[in-house]
N, C-alpha and C positions, 0 to 999 in steps of 0.2 A: 396281639396274637399266643391264644393259650399252648402253652408247650412242656414238656416234659425235660427232666432235669437231663438228660442223656441227649434228646435232639437240641436244647439249648450249648449244652458243650460244642456240639457238631457246628449250629448256626455262628457261635461266637468264634470258632475256628477258621471258618469260611468268611468272615467277615475281616479278619487277620489278616489274611490271605490275600485279599481285595487289597488292602492298606498297602502291604509290603509289593504287589502286581502293580497298582496304580500310583503308590506314592500321594496317596490321598488321605485324607482322615476320616472318621467316621464315628457315631455316636450309638452305644448299643446301651438299652434301658429293659432292665429285668424288674418285675414288680412280683411282690408274694409276700404273704405270712412269714413272721420270726418260724425260721426253724425250718423251713420248708426247703433248703436247700441252696439259698441265694448265694452264700459266702463258699459256699463248697463248689460251687458252681465258678464262682469267678477266683478261687485259689487253686483249683485245681487246673484252670487255662493259664494262670501265671504262671504255676510253676512248670507248665510245661514249656514256656516260653525261654527259661532256662536265662544266658546271658543275652539273649538278640537283641532283647528290648529294655529299656530304662520306664521302670518303674513309678507313680506318685501314690500313695497312698493317702488318701482323705477321709475323713470320717464326719458325719454330723452328730451333733449331743443334743437331747434332750432336756437337759440343764440350760441349753443357750451358752453366752460367750461374750466378748467382746466382736466389735465387726469384723468381719472378713478371719475370724477366727478357723474356720476348716480349711480355708485357702493356706493360712499363715502354717499349721501345723504339718498343712503335707508338703508346702513348698520349701520352707526353712529345714524341713526335715530331710532334703536331699540333696544340701548344698555340698557339696565335697569338701573334705575338710582344710584340703592345699588346695587352692585357686591360683593360677597365674594369669589368667585371660582378664586383660584389662575392661574388656566390653562387656564380660560379665558383671566385674565388678562393679561398674558402670553403672550397668542395669540394677544390682542389688542397691547401689546408694540412692539411684531415683527412686528406686519403689519404697525406699525408705523415706523419703522426702516428701512422697505425694499420698502415703497413708500415714496417718498418726497415730503413735504408737508400736510402729513395725520393728522399730529399731533394737527395742529391749530383745526381740527373738532372733537378732542376727548377730551372728558370731562376731568376737573382738575383732578379728584379722579383715573386716571388712569395713571397717572402720578410720583406718589407717587415710592418712593426706596420699593421693595420690593423683599428679596432674595429669597424666595420661587418662585415668580414667576419667576425671573431672570434664575434661574436653571431648568425651564420649557420651556424657550422661544424656538423656534421652528429655529433649524437651519439645513436641511436635505442635507448634502453632494454632490452633483455633480448636482444640481440643476443652470439655471441660474438664473439671477434676475427675470427673468417673471415667471417660473414657479414656484420659492419661494413665488412671489407674489399671484401668483393665488391657491397655494397650504394653502397658509395662510389664505385665503378671504376663501376657502371653509372651512376651520377649524374653521373659524372665527364663520360663518352661522353656521355648527353642534354646536358650543357650544352656543350659543344666543338662536337655536331653541331648545338647552334643549331636544334634538332627540324626539321632538315631529312632527307629520305631520306636514308641512310645505309648505306653496306658497310662492314661488318668482316673485311678480307679477311688469314686464316692462308694463305701459303704455305708448303709441309714443316712441315705439321702434327704430321706424326709424332714430329717432333724436338720439339714444344712443352713447356717444363716443366712436373712436376708440380702446382706451385702456379698456373701461370698455364691449366693445364688444368679445375680447380676452378673458378676464374673465369668458364672458359666455359661451363662447366655450370649456373651461376649464371644469366649472361646470355640462355641457351636458354631456361631457365624461364619466361623473363620477358620474351623477344624477343616474345611476340604485343601488348605493350603500347607498342611504339614501332615506326614505320615502318624498321626495319633490316633487311639482310639480312645475314647470317651466314654468309661464303663459306669453307670448310673444303677444301684442297686436301691429299692425302694420297698419298705413293709407298706402294704396297703392295708393295715389291720393297724397299724398304730394310731395311736389318737393325737392327731395330727389334723391342722386346718388345711392341707393340701391335698388334693384330690388325687390319685393316681392318675386318673382317667384324662381328665383335665389336665394333669403336667403332662402328659403323654404325647397330648394332642398340641400343646404347647412348644413342646420341645420339638416333635415333626415340624411347626412353623419355625422353628428357629432355624433348623438343619434345612437340607431338602428331601425327598423321596428316593435319593438315592444315597445317601449317609447318614439315616437314620432308620433304626432297628427298634421294635417293640416288642417285647415277649412277659408273658406272666406265667410263674411258676404255680402250676395246681397241686393239691394235695393228691399223695397216690391213691389209685382206688385200692378197694380192699382185696381185689381178686388177683394184687402184685403185692400182698405182706409175703406171701411163700419165698418168693424170690427174693424181698427184701432179706427176710430173716437168715436167708441161706449166705448170702455175700456177707451179713453182718457176722454169723458162729463160723463160717466158713466149712458146715456142713450141711445136710438137708434136717428142716425141722418137721417132725411128721405130726402135727397135730391138729386136733379133734377142730372141727368150725366153730365151737363155741368157742373154742382157745385162743382160734385167730380172731373173732370177735372182740374178745377183751383187748389183745394186743389193740387189734385196730380204733377200739373207743376210746382206749385212754390215750392212743399218740394221735387220733384222728388223721393218719396217713401222713404225718410232718416226721421226716425223717431222724431228726434229732429227738425227738420225743420217742419213737420205735426205740433206740438204741435204750434211750433212758428206763421204759419200762422195762426192756427183755434183762438188763442188768438188774431189775430188782426182783424180777421173775426168779432168775438164777440164785440171786442171793438168799431167798426164800425158799426152793427148792421145788417152787411149782414147775419150774423148767429143767429138767437134767438132760447129763450128757452122756449118750449110750454109745458102742461103740463106733457105730457109720451113721449116726443121726441124733439131734434131740429130740424127747419125747416130753409131753406136759402130763404131768402128775395129777389124777383128781378131776373132780369137774369145776370147772372155774366159774361162778358164779357171779357177776359182775357186782353184786354190792359186797359178795363175801371180797372179792379181788381186791376192789379198793379200799377193805378193812387191812386187808393182808397187807399190800402196797405201804399202806398208812403205817403198819405195825412195824415193818420191816423198815422203812425210813426211819422211823421213830427209836427202834431198836438199836439202830445205826447211830443216830444223834445222840442218843445216851452215851453209847461205846465212846464216841468223836470228843463228845464234852469231857471225858472223863480221861483222855490222853492229853487234850488240849482245852483245858479249863475255862480259859477267856475266849473259846471262840463261841460258844452259846449267847453269849451277849453282843461278838460281833455279828454272826449271821443273823440275830434277831434283828436287831438294827437294817441292816440290810435286806430279809424278806419286807420290812417296813416299808423300802424305800420300792422297792418293785423286783421285775425279775432281774435288771440289768442294775447295776450300781457300781460307783467308783470308791476306790478305798478311800483316797481322801476326804468324800463328805465322812462314811464312817468314823475317819482317825478324828475329825474334826468333833463329832459329836459325842463320841468317847472320851476325847481328849491324852491321844494316847497311839501308837504307830501300829497299825495291824496288817501291814502288807506281809510282814513273816508270819502272820499267825495265818492268813489268807493263803497263801502258799503252802502250807503245810497242810490245811484243810484240803487243799484241790488234791495233794502227791496224799492224800490218808483216803480219800473217798472220790466218789465220781457226782459229789453233789453241784461244785460250783467248778467253771474255768474261766483262765483269765486268756482273753481276746487282747491280744500284745499289742498287734496293727490298730487296733480299736482303743485301746488303752483304758477299757473297763473289764469289770465281772459280770458273769453272767449264772443263775443256777441253771441246771441243764433241765430242769422241768418244772411245770407249775404247781404240780404237786409236792413238788420239794419243797419251794417256796412258800407253798399253803401251810403243809405239816411245820414249820419252822415259825411262819405268822401265827399260828393257831395258839400255838404253843406260849405265845405274849399274854395272853387271860388280859386281868383287869391292868395289865400294863399298859396295855395298845394305846389307849388316849395319851398315855406320858411321852410313849416312845413318838408318835405321830408329831408332838406339839415340839420336841426336840429337834424332829426334821425341820417341821416349819422353822423354827427359832434359827438352825444353822442356815438354810436356804434366803431365811432374810438376811444373813449378813453379806451374802453376794454382790460383788461388785453389779453385776447384771443378774435380775431376778426376773427367776419364773415365776409369774403369779399365778399362773394356771397350776403348778406344783404346789405351788406354797398353800393356794386355795384348797388343793384337795386331803393334804394334811392337816390343815386345820380344822376342815370340816371332818377328818376322820376323830381328829383330836377333842369333838364338840364343841369348839370354840366357833360359834356360828357368825359373830359378829366380825371376825377376823378370815373368814372364811369368806363370808359375802362381800366383802372388801376386796381383797383379794379379786374375786371374779370380778366385781366391775372395774378396778383395775386392768385384769385381762383383758374385758370386753373393750373397754377404750383404747389398749391397746391395739386390738383388732380392728376397731374403727379407726384409729391413726394409718394403719397398714393398708389400709381398701381391703380389710376381710368383713365384707358388709353380712355377710348370709352367716360367715361364722359368730360375728359380733351380736347378731341375731339369735342367734341359739345360744351363746352364751349368757346374754341377759335374761332370757326367758330361765337361765339354770339358777340365774340369782332367783329370782321370785319365787325358786320350786323350794331353793335353801333358808329361805327366811322362815322360820318356825313359830314366829309369835306375831302376836299384830301392838302395836305401841308408835311412839314418835320415830324411835329409829328404825323400825321396821319398816314404817311408812315411807320414812325419806329415802332409804335405798332401793323401796320398791319404784320409786318417783323418779331416783338416777337410772337403775336400770330400765325404765320405758322411755326415759330420754334419749340412752344408747339406743334403744330400737328404735324410735322415730327417726333418726340421726340417720339409722343405714338406711333405713327407708326412702331418706330424704334422697342420699349416693346414689340409690339404686335408682332416684328420679320416681320413686313409688311416690309422690307426693301426697295424695286424696289419703295412705295408710299412716302417712306421716302425722296430717293433720286431725286424723281420727285418734290418733293415740297422745296428740297432745290437748286436745281437746279435754279426754278423759282425764287428763293429770289436772289439768285447771280446775274441773269440776270436784275434785275432791281433796287440793289444797288452797290453804289463804295464801297470804301476802310474803312467799317464802320466797330465798330468788332461784327455787326450782321453778316458781310459777311464774317470775319472770324470765327465766332460761325458755319454759314452753310460750310465751308469750314471742319472745325472739326467733325462737324455730318457724313459728306460724307465721312470723312474717316473711323470714326465708321462704318457706313452701309456697307461699301465695306471691310473691314475687316470679316464681315457676309455673303458674296456672295460668289460664287461656284468657284472660282481660284483662283489661283497664281498671274494671270495678276492684279486682282481686290485688290490682298494686295498689289503690287507693286503702283497701284493707290491710296489705301489709303496712305502709304508713302508718296506721292506727296500732295495729298491734306493739309495732318496735316503740311506737311512742307511751304504749303502756309497759313495755319491759323498762324502758328507759327511768319513767315513775317510779317504779318499785325500787328499782336499782339505786336510784337516790337514797332513799330510806335505807336502805344497807350500806350505803357509803362504797359500793361495787363499781369503783370510778372508769377500771379497766373495761368493765362489762358494757359500761355505758359508751364508750370509745368504740367498741366492736359494733353496738346498735346502730350509731353515727353512720359508722362503716358502712352497713348493710342500706341503710338510708340515702347515702349516695346512689344507689343502685336504684333505689325506690322512686327517688323523686324525679329521675333522669328519665325513668320508664314512664312516667306522669308526664313528660318534657318541661317539667319545672326545674331548668338547671340553675336560676338564682338560689333555690330552696336544697338542691344539690350542691353546690357549692360550696354552701353554707356549713352544712352538716360534715364535708370533705374539712374544711378548716377546723370545726370542732375535735375530729376526730384525731388530726393531727397534733392537735395540740396536747390533748389527750395524752396520745402513744406517747409522745416527746417526752412530757412530765414523766412517762411510767416508764420511761427507758424500755420501751416495749417494739422489740425491732423487728419481730415475726409479725405483729401487729400494723405495723407502721409500712410492711413492703407489703403484706395486705392491700394493705390504703392506697400505699404508691401506685399499685397495679392498674387500680380505678383512674387512675390522671388521665388514663387513656382517654377520656371523655371528655378534658378540657383542654389540653395540650397539644401545640401539633407536634405531627409525628414524626418530623427529625427531631426532636428533644423528646417524644415520649417511646420512640424505640428503642436507644441505646440505655435506658432506665429500665423498661420493661425484662430488656431481654438480662439483665444484672439481677434484677429479681428474681426471674426464674431463676438465677446460679445459686441465689442465696435459698429461694426453698428445694433447690436439689442438695444442697447443704444442709439442710435440714430434716431431709428426708419426709419432703412434702410434696408428692409426685402430685396429685387433686392442684395443688396452688402452681406448681411449676408451670402445668399445661395450662392452664387460663392465663398463667402471663405471656406464654411461649402462643399461643394461639391470637391472642391481642398484639402482641409486638407483628405476627406475621400479618397478621390485618393492617396494621399500620404501615408496615412493607409494599402493601399493593399499595398505596396512595405515595408512597416513594417511587413507585417504576422499577422495585427489584423483585420481581416475580419471582427468579430462579432461587434466591434465599428467600424468600415467602414459604416456596413450595420444597424448600430441602426442609424450614423448621415444622414444617404441616407434616410430611411424610416420618420424620422422627416423632411427632407428637401422634400421631395414627400407631405407631410401634409402641410407644409405653402407654397409651389408653387402652391397648388390647393386653397387655399384660398386667392391667390393674382391671381388666371388666369390664371396657368400656367408656370410662366416662369422658365424658365430652367429644365421643366420636363424630356424632350427626354434625355436630359444627365445627370438626375437623374436615368431614368429607363434603361440608358447603361451601366452605372456603375453599378447597382444592379445587369444587366442580367451579367456582369463579374464577380461579387462574388459571385452570385449563382453558376456560372458555373464552377469557381474553385471550389468550396464547394461541387462540384455534386448533387447538390440540385433542379435538374430541374423541379419541380412543382413550386416554388417559382421564377425559369427563366422564366419559361412561362407566368408568371404573369408578368412580368417586360416586355415580350415580346405583350402581349394582351394590358398594360396599355400605351405602346408607339404609339399601331397602332392610324393612324389619327391625330398627333401630328405635325404642321407644321415643317418643317425642313432644313437645307440646303442641295443639292444633296451630299453635302463630308458626314455628319452626315448621312444619309440616307444608304450611302454605308458603311460608318463602321458600324452601327447598322446593317445592311445585312451581315456584313464580321463575327460577332459576333452573329449574329442568328444561321448560317450557321454550328458554332460550335455546337449551339447545338443540330442541327439536326443530327451532326456526332454523339454525345453522345446517341441520341435516336434509331435513325433511323438506325445508322450504314452507311459506306464509299457507299454501292451499291446503297442504296438509297437517298446518297446527293452527289451524280455525277452531277446530270443538276442544284442544286442551285449552287455547287461551283465554276462551270463551266461559272455559268451565274455572279457570283459573281467576280471572275477573270477578266470578259471583262469588268464590270463597274470599277471595280479598274486600269486597265488597261488605260479609258476613263478621270481617273480622274489625271492620270500621274504624281503622287509624290510616287518616290519608297518607301518610310517611311509607305505608305498605302497598295501600290501593293503588298510588300512583304509577307506578312501575307497570302494573297489569294494566292497567289503561292505555299507556304511552306502547306497550308492547303490543297490544290488540292494534290500537291505531296503524301502528309502522306497517302489521301485516294487510289491513286495509289498502292502506296507501300503496302498496306494493302490487295488490290484486287490481288496484283501478277503483277502489271503493270511497273514492274523496269524502263525499256527504256525510259517508257513515263514520270514516275518521275525526271529521268535522264534529259532529255531533257527540260524537264519544269524547274528543279532547274540552269541548268548549263545555261539559260538566265539571270540569274539574278545574281547583286551580293551584296557584305554584304552593307548594311547602313552605313552610316557616324552614330558614336555614341553619337549624340544631343538630342536624348531622352533618359529618365532615364529606359527606357523599349528596347532600342535598341540592346542590348547587348543579351537581350533573345530571342529576332526574330531571329536573327544573328545567333545563337546556334541550334535552331530548324532548321536553310535551311542548316547548316553542318551535325546536329543529320540526317535529311531525307536524305542528300547527303551520308552521310555514309552507310545507312540501303540499301539504291538501289547501290550502288558499291560492298557492300558486298555480297548481292546476284547475281552479275553480275559477280562476281569474280574480279572486278577490283583494287588489291588490291595495284599495285602503286599508282593510283590516291587517296586513301584514304589516304597513305602515304604522297603523297603531300598537299593534303588537311590539313593535320596533323602540316607538317612543313609551311606550309602557315599562317595555324587559329591555330597557337599553344597556344596564350593565352584566345582562346575561348572555350579552352577545360578544364578549372580551374574549380574548383565544383562551384555551384552555391550556391545561398541562397535567400531567399523572396519566395510569394507566387507562383512564376509559375516555382519554381526548377524542379516539378514533374509536369508539366504540359504538357499536349500532342501537343496541335495545338499552335497557335499564335490568338492573339486578340489585339484590339485595345482599349486603352481609350480617354477620351476626359481630359486631364489633363489640357490642356491651356486655360479652357472656361474660359474668360473673356469678359466682355462689350468694 
């Protein structure tokens, strides 16, 4: 909702009243550009609360930091100095235990031995590390708030670190339990990968319609400038329209910038105070005014530099860093303490200001920063190089920022290198669209041709193709990879292209593509062998495990599995070993593989690999089906669905398919229909669409009956024949024949079933499908009096008439799962 400052403060106060009246929490999300008044709104509101609320101040940082740094800074700063509450001490101790590195932030008095506290340490069984961390964070805030109405204030939320965002999500899910107001301010013009509108929708999904409000603060209209000036100056401002135009054009209707422009106009004498009002002097030409503003700023800067000689180098470094900067960064670059000088500059001018709760400095107007930055002249590249070199020393480096400064320094090789690292980070964090944009920036940044430039170009294009792969745009990925292969010799880049072509073809529609996948992965291995790339060879063998399995060649699949296992063991590659062991779902019994898959999923979580974690969890859920543990499987799949939505829908189609199967078996058709609705519109392969249509047709059989389902069942059978794989076609035959039998069309059922032969027992549920086929034949033969055929059937397939176990024992129709889901 678009809103003004005044209206937003009013809405915020109303939300606070509801929190107090209903003793339940609420989320209030405000977006708008820098200087628009977001912080003013929040500060005015918080000041109005006085002592009635507990306030936690959090701040996102554009330069990054340690995991959970935003949460740490806000919560630890709110711990009272003297605490006698044993439960609170226990919560702090446990919080330190579950989050590595936190203890250094916690005051010493929490580190004493306290038996009573130790007994109270929270340890909720069944929680993974993140949930335990989130749980303890929630309890920590509860204890610190002393159950008073509480404001959790996040300024510059666009810079909040990823781990802290995960905690915010958890708080939103439970905020209705506490009288808390979660207040998030977001700069929607900041250079960040977070889209404010997408984020707003996500926050609404996390919360409920009743406890989540979203407002966007817009710039003031030109017609409002007169009233704003009177409020700023304390007297009316009787200005000509061209005067008002100039103020508006240079401030763009942003309150903080209006004040900055007015200050400069007063100092330059272009705006003067009379007895009852302020008046403009002369005709303000826009170009002339800009010149006058710049001259006024420069004159004052000259005066300032005379009073504080070392302030010039400080402000010049700061202007190159950006509109916002930290004194610690300037200290490191100049190798001196600059805090005292910066506070003196703030006292003697209105050029910079220190934001105490956010712990950084800001230039009061972009024109001030520009004037100082322009004065760098020929020293500009040198200053940017110094800043880049300083940023490189940070423990957690911001590759995007370093790339920017090296670009300004004219050192393109380092700039491109860091842009590639930034793109890889975006890829690993599931920000695929942003990774594509960054890889294209790399290509535009490369100024020359040659071997180095070509290598960078290929690396950027490979990142782009991988991003398309994870967005399920396999054809686009294939096109990019083929173009790189045409331009490259037998390099490791070419081998990587072959490998990812193999992965792409595993996700395309036919058995021919699966065979091509095997060929390309083999080509990649041969090139990697020439360069001694042992680990990469292991990764190719790991992909071949799935490729051969898709071709029903389980002997070759297992051979590749063992080769990859040997390589990963010799190279101590724990992550690759975990990826490989996830694929043991192909070879191992459910009771053995399920706990392994769940443990592997935890490994992926700890290493911040959400896509890998989802695949392991979904495969574990599939295995739990066969162990007749549907409740646990559904619980895992529901968690997977939420996590998939958070990272852009990766694997969501597979998750909905498995939920559909689980609810069908349980007879919960309402939830089965929700799974069908959820899957609508999700991009998928033709094979996957067929599998889902088949399972959906079973839902129709139960809900509408055989007569009203025949058209759909016949359509699914035709699609199954086009797919051309018996293991997928057989269920369509069984379900249509079952409908024919129910309708007394026994001859039609026999004609259909006798065209089909049993499928090889290569999948864990092949025997169940074969038995359904035999059962339907037996029903058809019985009603037609074909007793001899029944006896022959029993003799030929005697072993398949043994008692069944598992979830499909009493299930009437044939379903298809996606248990071999893997990248």
